[in-house]
C-alpha positions as CSV (number, residue, x, y, z in Angstrom):
1,M,133.6,124.2,105.7
2,W,131.2,123.0,108.3
3,S,128.2,124.5,106.5
4,I,129.1,122.7,103.2
5,F,129.4,119.4,105.0
6,Y,126.1,120.0,106.8
7,Y,124.3,121.0,103.6
8,L,125.5,117.9,101.7
9,F,124.7,115.4,104.4
10,S,121.6,116.8,106.0
11,K,119.6,116.3,102.9
12,S,118.0,113.0,102.3
13,M,119.7,110.8,99.8
14,P,117.6,110.2,96.7
15,F,116.9,106.6,95.8
16,I,116.7,106.9,92.1
17,F,116.1,103.2,91.6
18,E,112.6,103.7,93.1
19,K,111.6,105.5,89.9
20,L,112.6,102.5,87.7
21,D,109.7,100.6,86.3
22,V,111.6,97.3,86.6
23,Y,112.2,98.0,90.3
24,K,108.5,98.7,90.9
25,K,107.5,95.5,89.0
26,A,110.1,93.5,91.0
27,V,108.7,94.8,94.3
28,D,105.1,94.0,93.1
29,F,106.3,90.5,92.1
30,A,107.9,89.9,95.5
31,D,104.7,91.1,97.2
32,K,102.6,88.7,95.2
33,I,104.9,85.8,96.0
34,S,104.7,86.7,99.7
35,E,101.0,86.5,99.6
36,L,101.0,83.3,97.6
37,T,103.4,81.5,100.0
38,K,101.3,82.4,103.0
39,N,98.7,79.9,101.8
40,L,101.0,77.0,101.0
41,P,100.2,73.9,103.0
42,K,102.5,72.8,105.8
43,G,105.4,70.7,104.7
44,N,106.3,73.1,101.8
45,Y,108.2,75.6,103.9
46,Y,111.4,74.9,101.9
47,L,109.6,76.1,98.7
48,A,108.0,79.1,100.3
49,G,111.2,80.2,101.9
50,R,113.4,79.8,98.9
51,L,110.8,81.5,96.6
52,N,110.4,84.4,98.9
53,R,114.2,84.9,99.1
54,V,114.8,84.8,95.3
55,A,111.8,87.0,94.5
56,L,112.9,89.6,97.0
57,S,116.5,89.4,95.7
58,I,115.3,90.7,92.3
59,S,114.5,94.1,93.6
60,T,117.3,94.3,96.3
61,N,119.9,93.7,93.6
62,I,118.4,96.4,91.4
63,A,118.8,98.7,94.4
64,K,122.3,97.6,95.1
65,G,123.3,98.1,91.5
66,N,122.0,101.6,91.5
67,G,124.1,102.4,94.6
68,R,127.3,101.7,92.6
69,Y,129.3,104.4,90.9
70,H,130.9,102.3,88.2
71,K,128.8,101.0,85.3
72,S,130.4,97.6,85.4
73,D,129.4,97.2,89.1
74,R,125.9,98.2,88.3
75,I,125.7,95.8,85.4
76,S,127.0,93.0,87.7
77,F,124.1,93.5,90.2
78,F,121.6,93.7,87.3
79,R,122.8,90.4,86.1
80,I,122.5,88.9,89.6
81,S,119.0,90.3,89.7
82,R,118.1,88.7,86.4
83,G,119.6,85.4,87.7
84,S,117.3,85.6,90.7
85,A,114.3,86.1,88.3
86,F,115.4,83.0,86.4
87,E,115.7,81.1,89.6
88,C,112.1,81.7,90.4
89,V,110.9,79.8,87.4
90,P,111.9,76.2,88.5
91,I,110.5,76.8,92.0
92,L,107.2,78.0,90.6
93,D,107.3,75.0,88.2
94,L,107.7,72.6,91.1
95,C,104.8,74.3,92.9
96,R,102.7,73.8,89.9
97,R,103.7,70.1,89.6
98,K,102.9,69.6,93.2
99,Q,99.5,71.3,92.5
100,L,100.3,74.0,95.0
101,I,99.4,76.6,92.4
102,G,97.3,76.3,89.3
103,E,98.4,76.5,85.7
104,E,96.8,80.0,85.3
105,K,98.7,81.4,88.3
106,F,101.9,79.7,87.1
107,N,101.6,81.3,83.6
108,S,100.7,84.7,85.0
109,L,103.8,84.8,87.4
110,K,106.0,83.4,84.7
111,N,104.9,86.1,82.3
112,E,105.7,88.8,84.9
113,L,109.1,87.3,85.3
114,E,109.7,87.4,81.5
115,G,108.8,91.1,81.5
116,I,111.1,91.8,84.4
117,C,113.9,89.9,82.7
118,K,113.5,91.8,79.5
119,M,113.6,95.1,81.3
120,L,116.8,94.0,83.2
121,S,118.4,92.9,79.9
122,G,117.6,96.4,78.7
123,L,119.4,97.9,81.7
124,I,122.4,95.5,81.2
125,N,122.7,96.4,77.5
126,Y,122.2,100.1,78.0
């Protein structure tokens, strides 16, 4: 009995979500946002903090969803992840309006979010 327990729990647990393209893209997006917000001028910490949190939330909810056993639980976390991606858009829009980021950067980040959302929708509808 002990040997079975040791065998099952001594192996490292595989994190299957790390192989998902949407997870990789979400982590890349969060990294880009982290770099972007480092350069925001003082007085815009509320935007930087919120944008970093929601950008990171995309990948963390993908990971949480993949840790669930029931399909409905996984889908729920994928929906939350998609909601976080949607939440990034108005924050980026405000950064653009305040001229903290340029039009080209805004469009590039928004296009990345659209791709992530499409992939998440695919996971939700699978």
